[in-house]
N, C-alpha and C positions, 0 to 999 in steps of 0.2 A: 140484845137490845129489847127493851120493853116498849110495847106499842101503847100510845096514849089513846085510850078509848073514850073520846069525847067528840062532840059535834064540831069542836074547834078545828079539827083536822080537815074538815070538809070546806073550810073557808080558804080561798086561794091566797097565796102569798101576795098577789097583786092588790089584795084588799088590806093586808096587814102593813105593807110598806108605807102607804101614806099616813097611817096612824103613827108609826115610828118616826116618820119624817116630821110630822106636826110636833111631836114631843121633842125631837132633836132641835127643831127651829124655835122651840118655846112658844108655840102658837096654840094657846089653850082654846081659843075660839074655834080654830080648825079641828083640833082634837075632839072637841065636843060635837061639832057637826058630823065628823066621821063616825063617832060613837053613836050618835042619834040615827044616822043612816043605817048602820049595821044592825042596830036594835029593831028598826022598822022593817028591815028586810028579813032578818033571821030570828028575832026575838031576844029577850033579855038573858035567857039561859045560855044561848050561844055566845052573846057578848061576854058574859061572865067566864065562860070556858076559854074564849079567845084571849081575853085579857089575862086570865090567871095562868094559862098554859103556854101562850105564845108571845104576848106583848110584855107583861111584867118581868118574866125571867130574862128578857133581852135588854132591859134597861140598865144603864150604868148608874152608879150611886147618885151622881148629881141630878140626873134626869128623874130618878125615883123620888128624890127629895123635892124637886121642883113640882112634880105632879101631885105628890101627897100634900104639899103646902097649899096648892090651889084647890084641891078637893076639900081640905079643911075649911077654907074660906067660903066655899059654896054652901 
């Protein structure tokens, strides 16, 4: 098994679950709030690591499309 050597692994699962829940609930405002909080606490680089290595790979196709659609509108 290959170890992911990023700062994302230092973020507790209890921080990631509400992000996934907001996506699942299609609550973009909540997702943005959680994203902003994580960036304020840990920095943009950590958010990018968390999203790229822990959140994005966990999304189903519908959630992925929903989120990308909203990002394109922003």
